[in-house]
RODO-2510 file (C-alpha; in nm, 4 decimals, decimal comma):
residues 207
     n   res          X          Y          Z
     1     x     9,2620    14,9202     8,5240
     2     x     9,4281    14,5558     8,5814
     3     x     9,5665    14,4217     8,2768
     4     x     9,4828    14,1274     8,0887
     5     x     9,8346    13,9500     8,2149
     6     x     9,7621    14,0472     8,5429
     7     x     9,4302    13,9334     8,5191
     8     x     9,6061    13,5811     8,3868
     9     x     9,8108    13,5534     8,6594
    10     x     9,5478    13,6410     8,9373
    11     x     9,3446    13,3694     8,8216
    12     x     9,6400    13,1466     8,7851
    13     x     9,7609    13,2097     9,1858
    14     x     9,3714    13,1752     9,2466
    15     x     9,3747    12,8307     9,0923
    16     x     9,7040    12,7287     9,2557
    17     x     9,6035    12,8021     9,5884
    18     x     9,2923    12,6498     9,5601
    19     x     9,4048    12,3350     9,3911
    20     x     9,6792    12,3019     9,7227
    21     x     9,3866    12,3522     9,9323
    22     x     9,1632    12,0200     9,7459
    23     x     9,4675    11,8372     9,7991
    24     x     9,5527    11,9002    10,1292
    25     x     9,1595    11,8501    10,2264
    26     x     9,0929    11,5461    10,0315
    27     x     9,4258    11,3623    10,2020
    28     x     9,2971    11,2081    10,4906
    29     x     9,4170    11,2266    10,8967
    30     x     9,6474    10,9370    11,0241
    31     x     9,5015    10,7668    11,3102
    32     x     9,7559    10,6332    11,6171
    33     x     9,6897    10,3981    11,8716
    34     x     9,9210    10,4567    12,1526
    35     x     9,7203    10,2620    12,4015
    36     x     9,8107    10,4960    12,6538
    37     x     9,4217    10,5378    12,7396
    38     x     9,3099    10,2373    12,7350
    39     x     9,2747    10,0396    13,0722
    40     x     9,5276     9,7802    13,1817
    41     x     9,3893     9,4118    13,1395
    42     x     9,2464     9,1421    12,9000
    43     x     9,1100     9,2532    12,6147
    44     x     8,8051     9,0663    12,4359
    45     x     8,8381     9,0072    12,0507
    46     x     8,7123     9,3070    11,8525
    47     x     8,8439     9,5571    12,1056
    48     x     8,8474     9,9110    11,9949
    49     x     9,1051    10,1767    12,1558
    50     x     8,9877    10,4763    12,3069
    51     x     9,2121    10,6391    12,0382
    52     x     9,0190    10,5239    11,7652
    53     x     8,6953    10,3576    11,6596
    54     x     8,7632    10,2552    11,2797
    55     x     8,9415     9,9493    11,3650
    56     x     8,8920     9,6568    11,6131
    57     x     9,1790     9,4048    11,7288
    58     x     9,1705     9,0427    11,7667
    59     x     9,3825     8,7516    11,8823
    60     x     9,3137     8,4573    11,6457
    61     x     9,3750     8,1242    11,7541
    62     x     9,2419     8,1125    12,0815
    63     x     9,5039     8,3789    12,1816
    64     x     9,4397     8,7203    12,3871
    65     x     9,4683     9,0609    12,3671
    66     x     9,6427     9,2190    12,6868
    67     x     9,7501     9,5882    12,7999
    68     x    10,0599     9,5534    12,9889
    69     x    10,2228     9,8443    13,1683
    70     x    10,6079     9,9285    13,1187
    71     x    10,8066     9,8276    13,3795
    72     x    11,1304    10,0577    13,2262
    73     x    11,2765     9,7571    13,0310
    74     x    11,1968     9,8823    12,7139
    75     x    10,8775     9,6789    12,6638
    76     x    10,6873     9,9737    12,5254
    77     x    10,7101    10,3319    12,3646
    78     x    10,4971    10,4848    12,6292
    79     x    10,3710    10,3815    12,9791
    80     x    10,2023    10,0736    12,8794
    81     x    10,1396     9,8720    12,5138
    82     x     9,9781     9,5546    12,3386
    83     x    10,0535     9,2023    12,3921
    84     x     9,9184     8,9384    12,1580
    85     x     9,9671     8,5973    12,3859
    86     x     9,8833     8,2718    12,3134
    87     x    10,1020     7,9744    12,0937
    88     x    10,1074     7,8610    11,8422
    89     x     9,9479     8,0471    11,5124
    90     x     9,8372     8,3840    11,7399
    91     x     9,8617     8,6520    11,5160
    92     x     9,7378     9,0361    11,5822
    93     x     9,4293     9,0801    11,3566
    94     x     9,3558     9,4727    11,2497
    95     x     9,0315     9,4799    11,1225
    96     x     8,9072     9,8494    10,9541
    97     x     8,5620     9,9812    10,9212
    98     x     8,6761    10,1451    10,6255
    99     x     8,9485    10,1326    10,3773
   100     x     9,3011    10,2589    10,4358
   101     x     9,6092    10,2595    10,2075
   102     x     9,8920    10,2647    10,5095
   103     x     9,9928    10,1106    10,8279
   104     x    10,2184    10,1044    11,0145
   105     x    10,3067     9,9695    11,4090
   106     x    10,6281     9,9168    11,6742
   107     x    10,7025     9,5648    11,7750
   108     x    10,9487     9,3971    12,0396
   109     x    10,9799     9,0696    12,2755
   110     x    11,2066     8,9232    11,9623
   111     x    11,3734     8,7613    12,2538
   112     x    11,7276     8,6297    12,1663
   113     x    11,6831     8,3155    12,3390
   114     x    11,3375     8,2397    12,1798
   115     x    11,4406     8,3587    11,8295
   116     x    11,7003     8,2337    11,5683
   117     x    11,8777     8,4584    11,3342
   118     x    11,6892     8,5025    11,0113
   119     x    11,3355     8,5078    11,2280
   120     x    11,1133     8,7772    11,0943
   121     x    10,8307     9,0106    11,2252
   122     x    10,5453     8,9707    10,8963
   123     x    10,2627     9,2180    10,8169
   124     x     9,9975     9,0666    10,5655
   125     x     9,7309     9,3193    10,4579
   126     x     9,3659     9,2001    10,3146
   127     x     9,0862     9,3803    10,0526
   128     x     8,8164     9,1910    10,1505
   129     x     8,9670     8,8374    10,2307
   130     x     9,2105     8,8525     9,9923
   131     x     9,5742     8,9020    10,0472
   132     x     9,7051     9,2082     9,8411
   133     x    10,0508     9,2704    10,0308
   134     x    10,3121     9,1771    10,2597
   135     x    10,6194     9,3254    10,3943
   136     x    10,8889     9,1159    10,6394
   137     x    11,1305     9,2664    10,8824
   138     x    11,4143     9,0713    11,0344
   139     x    11,4141     9,0695    11,4020
   140     x    11,7124     9,2705    11,5560
   141     x    11,6825     8,9891    11,8586
   142     x    11,7082     9,2670    12,1166
   143     x    11,3841     9,2072    12,3061
   144     x    11,3345     9,5541    12,3023
   145     x    11,0145     9,7540    12,0845
   146     x    11,2702     9,9002    11,8645
   147     x    11,1474     9,8155    11,5297
   148     x    10,8619     9,9465    11,3090
   149     x    10,6808     9,7223    10,9971
   150     x    10,4497     9,8880    10,7560
   151     x    10,2790     9,8937    10,4375
   152     x    10,1619    10,1340    10,2305
   153     x     9,9883    10,2292     9,8318
   154     x     9,7699     9,9707     9,8113
   155     x     9,3809     9,9754    10,0058
   156     x     9,2660     9,7239    10,2078
   157     x     9,0450     9,6695    10,4871
   158     x     9,2204     9,4189    10,7318
   159     x     9,5847     9,2895    10,8148
   160     x     9,7384     9,0269    11,0389
   161     x    10,0733     9,0849    11,2126
   162     x    10,2660     8,7871    11,3913
   163     x    10,5979     8,6475    11,3885
   164     x    10,7312     8,3701    11,1628
   165     x    10,8556     8,1874    11,4888
   166     x    10,4938     8,1058    11,6009
   167     x    10,6247     7,9014    11,9594
   168     x    10,6416     8,0096    12,2919
   169     x    10,7069     8,4000    12,1734
   170     x    10,4192     8,6543    12,2095
   171     x    10,4215     8,9769    11,9872
   172     x    10,4373     9,2928    12,1839
   173     x    10,2898     9,5992    11,9828
   174     x    10,2979     9,9996    12,0357
   175     x    10,2285    10,2941    11,7942
   176     x    10,0093    10,1643    11,5734
   177     x     9,9155    10,4187    11,2966
   178     x     9,6941    10,3866    10,9713
   179     x     9,5602    10,6375    10,7371
   180     x     9,2056    10,5992    10,5632
   181     x     9,1249    10,6056    10,1921
   182     x     8,9701    10,9657    10,1167
   183     x     8,5977    10,9457    10,0250
   184     x     8,5364    10,9888     9,6730
   185     x     8,2163    11,1926     9,7434
   186     x     8,4471    11,4418     9,9922
   187     x     8,6868    11,4861     9,6853
   188     x     8,4177    11,5554     9,4156
   189     x     8,2347    11,7691     9,6800
   190     x     8,5862    11,9870     9,6830
   191     x     8,6315    11,9646     9,3221
   192     x     8,2448    12,0943     9,2494
   193     x     8,3552    12,4076     9,5347
   194     x     8,6727    12,4827     9,3675
   195     x     8,5175    12,4977     9,0224
   196     x     8,2140    12,7295     9,1626
   197     x     8,4890    12,9407     9,3309
   198     x     8,7064    13,0108     9,0507
   199     x     8,3916    13,0851     8,8062
   200     x     8,3246    13,3778     9,0218
   201     x     8,6681    13,4704     9,0012
   202     x     8,7190    13,4984     8,6517
   203     x     8,3719    13,6790     8,6388
   204     x     8,4456    13,9530     8,8477
   205     x     8,8139    14,0361     8,7239
   206     x     8,6943    14,0163     8,3640
   207     x     8,3661    14,2153     8,3968
***
Protein backbone atom coordinates (compact mmCIF):
# COMPACT_ATOMS: atom_id res chain seq x y z
CA UNK A 1 0.00 0.00 0.00
CA UNK A 2 1.26 3.48 -0.87
CA UNK A 3 1.59 5.76 2.14
CA UNK A 4 -0.21 9.12 2.28
CA UNK A 5 3.12 10.96 1.96
CA UNK A 6 4.06 8.91 -1.06
CA UNK A 7 0.66 9.64 -2.59
CA UNK A 8 1.16 13.36 -2.07
CA UNK A 9 4.61 13.16 -3.63
CA UNK A 10 3.21 11.32 -6.63
CA UNK A 11 0.47 13.88 -7.15
CA UNK A 12 2.96 16.76 -6.74
CA UNK A 13 5.32 15.23 -9.28
CA UNK A 14 2.48 14.76 -11.75
CA UNK A 15 1.31 18.33 -11.26
CA UNK A 16 4.83 19.67 -11.78
CA UNK A 17 5.33 17.61 -14.93
CA UNK A 18 1.98 18.62 -16.38
CA UNK A 19 2.55 22.27 -15.49
CA UNK A 20 5.87 22.29 -17.32
CA UNK A 21 4.22 20.55 -20.26
CA UNK A 22 1.53 23.22 -20.34
CA UNK A 23 4.07 26.03 -20.35
CA UNK A 24 6.12 24.46 -23.10
CA UNK A 25 3.04 23.90 -25.27
CA UNK A 26 1.58 27.35 -24.59
CA UNK A 27 4.78 29.13 -25.65
CA UNK A 28 4.43 29.78 -29.37
CA UNK A 29 7.25 28.84 -31.70
CA UNK A 30 9.19 31.58 -33.46
CA UNK A 31 9.02 32.03 -37.24
CA UNK A 32 12.27 32.83 -39.06
CA UNK A 33 12.48 34.28 -42.57
CA UNK A 34 15.88 33.76 -44.21
CA UNK A 35 14.67 34.44 -47.79
CA UNK A 36 16.56 31.34 -48.94
CA UNK A 37 13.38 29.88 -50.49
CA UNK A 38 12.22 33.09 -52.16
CA UNK A 39 12.91 33.98 -55.79
CA UNK A 40 15.35 36.72 -56.69
CA UNK A 41 13.95 39.97 -58.03
CA UNK A 42 11.62 42.85 -57.25
CA UNK A 43 8.77 42.04 -54.87
CA UNK A 44 5.27 43.51 -54.69
CA UNK A 45 4.18 45.33 -51.57
CA UNK A 46 2.41 42.90 -49.26
CA UNK A 47 4.93 40.19 -50.11
CA UNK A 48 4.77 36.97 -48.05
CA UNK A 49 7.88 34.83 -47.83
CA UNK A 50 7.64 31.11 -48.57
CA UNK A 51 8.90 30.59 -45.02
CA UNK A 52 6.00 32.25 -43.19
CA UNK A 53 2.42 33.27 -43.95
CA UNK A 54 2.14 35.32 -40.75
CA UNK A 55 3.76 38.54 -41.98
CA UNK A 56 3.50 40.74 -45.07
CA UNK A 57 6.44 42.92 -46.08
CA UNK A 58 6.14 46.26 -47.85
CA UNK A 59 8.25 49.31 -48.68
CA UNK A 60 6.83 52.70 -47.74
CA UNK A 61 7.09 55.94 -49.69
CA UNK A 62 7.17 54.48 -53.17
CA UNK A 63 10.22 52.33 -52.48
CA UNK A 64 10.85 48.76 -53.58
CA UNK A 65 11.66 45.43 -51.96
CA UNK A 66 14.24 43.31 -53.77
CA UNK A 67 15.52 39.80 -53.07
CA UNK A 68 19.19 40.16 -53.97
CA UNK A 69 21.95 37.52 -54.13
CA UNK A 70 24.97 37.41 -51.86
CA UNK A 71 28.06 38.01 -54.00
CA UNK A 72 30.73 37.28 -51.42
CA UNK A 73 30.95 40.74 -49.91
CA UNK A 74 29.11 40.09 -46.62
CA UNK A 75 25.87 41.69 -47.76
CA UNK A 76 23.73 38.82 -46.40
CA UNK A 77 23.96 35.92 -43.97
CA UNK A 78 23.06 33.27 -46.56
CA UNK A 79 22.90 33.10 -50.34
CA UNK A 80 20.36 35.95 -50.58
CA UNK A 81 18.55 38.59 -48.58
CA UNK A 82 16.20 41.56 -48.68
CA UNK A 83 17.05 45.05 -49.93
CA UNK A 84 14.77 47.99 -49.09
CA UNK A 85 15.49 50.32 -52.00
CA UNK A 86 14.52 53.97 -52.43
CA UNK A 87 15.20 57.39 -50.98
CA UNK A 88 14.17 59.29 -48.98
CA UNK A 89 11.73 58.07 -46.30
CA UNK A 90 11.51 54.49 -47.56
CA UNK A 91 11.03 52.08 -44.66
CA UNK A 92 10.52 48.32 -44.34
CA UNK A 93 6.96 47.77 -43.10
CA UNK A 94 6.02 44.44 -41.50
CA UNK A 95 2.32 43.68 -40.98
CA UNK A 96 1.63 40.59 -38.87
CA UNK A 97 -1.45 38.40 -39.26
CA UNK A 98 -1.49 37.79 -35.49
CA UNK A 99 -0.11 39.75 -32.52
CA UNK A 100 3.55 39.00 -31.79
CA UNK A 101 5.63 39.71 -28.69
CA UNK A 102 9.17 39.65 -30.09
CA UNK A 103 10.89 40.62 -33.33
CA UNK A 104 14.52 40.65 -34.43
CA UNK A 105 16.37 41.09 -37.71
CA UNK A 106 19.92 41.46 -39.00
CA UNK A 107 20.83 44.57 -40.99
CA UNK A 108 23.71 46.01 -42.97
CA UNK A 109 24.76 48.26 -45.87
CA UNK A 110 25.87 50.91 -43.37
CA UNK A 111 28.43 52.22 -45.86
CA UNK A 112 31.01 54.44 -44.09
CA UNK A 113 30.98 56.77 -47.11
CA UNK A 114 27.22 57.33 -46.75
CA UNK A 115 26.95 57.48 -42.94
CA UNK A 116 28.40 59.52 -40.12
CA UNK A 117 29.17 58.52 -36.51
CA UNK A 118 25.96 58.51 -34.51
CA UNK A 119 23.72 57.23 -37.30
CA UNK A 120 21.32 54.55 -36.09
CA UNK A 121 19.06 51.75 -37.20
CA UNK A 122 15.54 52.16 -35.83
CA UNK A 123 12.88 49.52 -35.16
CA UNK A 124 9.43 50.80 -34.20
CA UNK A 125 6.53 48.53 -33.25
CA UNK A 126 2.82 49.35 -33.33
CA UNK A 127 -0.40 47.88 -32.01
CA UNK A 128 -3.38 48.74 -34.21
CA UNK A 129 -1.53 51.77 -35.55
CA UNK A 130 -0.35 53.16 -32.20
CA UNK A 131 3.38 53.23 -31.40
CA UNK A 132 4.07 50.96 -28.41
CA UNK A 133 7.86 50.59 -28.50
CA UNK A 134 11.11 51.45 -30.23
CA UNK A 135 14.69 50.16 -30.36
CA UNK A 136 17.70 51.99 -31.80
CA UNK A 137 21.15 50.57 -32.56
CA UNK A 138 24.20 52.61 -33.50
CA UNK A 139 25.59 51.54 -36.88
CA UNK A 140 29.15 50.21 -36.87
CA UNK A 141 29.63 51.64 -40.38
CA UNK A 142 31.49 48.65 -41.82
CA UNK A 143 29.03 47.91 -44.68
CA UNK A 144 28.51 44.27 -43.55
CA UNK A 145 25.28 42.64 -42.38
CA UNK A 146 26.65 41.88 -38.93
CA UNK A 147 24.36 43.78 -36.56
CA UNK A 148 21.04 42.75 -35.05
CA UNK A 149 18.15 44.86 -33.79
CA UNK A 150 15.26 43.51 -31.74
CA UNK A 151 12.24 44.35 -29.62
CA UNK A 152 10.35 42.17 -27.13
CA UNK A 153 7.99 42.27 -24.19
CA UNK A 154 4.83 44.02 -25.45
CA UNK A 155 2.35 42.60 -27.99
CA UNK A 156 2.26 44.38 -31.35
CA UNK A 157 0.98 43.64 -34.85
CA UNK A 158 3.09 45.80 -37.15
CA UNK A 159 6.64 47.13 -37.29
CA UNK A 160 8.72 49.72 -39.15
CA UNK A 161 12.47 49.37 -39.74
CA UNK A 162 14.66 52.12 -41.22
CA UNK A 163 17.92 54.01 -40.92
CA UNK A 164 18.09 57.44 -39.31
CA UNK A 165 19.93 58.71 -42.41
CA UNK A 166 17.14 58.69 -44.97
CA UNK A 167 19.05 59.79 -48.08
CA UNK A 168 20.97 57.55 -50.51
CA UNK A 169 21.21 54.53 -48.19
CA UNK A 170 19.27 51.32 -48.81
CA UNK A 171 18.65 48.97 -45.90
CA UNK A 172 19.71 45.33 -46.29
CA UNK A 173 17.86 42.86 -44.06
CA UNK A 174 18.15 39.15 -43.32
CA UNK A 175 16.90 36.52 -40.86
CA UNK A 176 13.71 38.20 -39.63
CA UNK A 177 12.51 36.28 -36.57
CA UNK A 178 9.29 36.84 -34.62
CA UNK A 179 7.24 35.03 -32.00
CA UNK A 180 3.41 35.04 -32.12
CA UNK A 181 1.52 35.62 -28.87
CA UNK A 182 -0.03 32.30 -27.67
CA UNK A 183 -3.76 32.19 -28.27
CA UNK A 184 -5.76 32.44 -24.99
CA UNK A 185 -8.08 29.66 -26.14
CA UNK A 186 -5.16 27.27 -26.58
CA UNK A 187 -3.81 28.04 -23.11
CA UNK A 188 -7.28 27.59 -21.59
CA UNK A 189 -7.78 24.22 -23.26
CA UNK A 190 -4.40 23.04 -22.01
CA UNK A 191 -5.31 24.15 -18.49
CA UNK A 192 -8.65 22.34 -18.58
CA UNK A 193 -6.95 19.22 -19.88
CA UNK A 194 -4.43 19.28 -17.05
CA UNK A 195 -7.18 19.70 -14.45
CA UNK A 196 -8.99 16.67 -15.86
CA UNK A 197 -5.84 14.55 -15.82
CA UNK A 198 -5.00 15.55 -12.24
CA UNK A 199 -8.52 14.67 -11.05
CA UNK A 200 -8.25 11.21 -12.60
CA UNK A 201 -4.81 10.65 -11.04
CA UNK A 202 -6.04 11.66 -7.59
CA UNK A 203 -9.04 9.34 -7.86
CA UNK A 204 -6.86 6.39 -8.79
CA UNK A 205 -4.27 7.03 -6.09
CA UNK A 206 -6.65 7.69 -3.22
CA UNK A 207 -9.26 5.05 -4.11
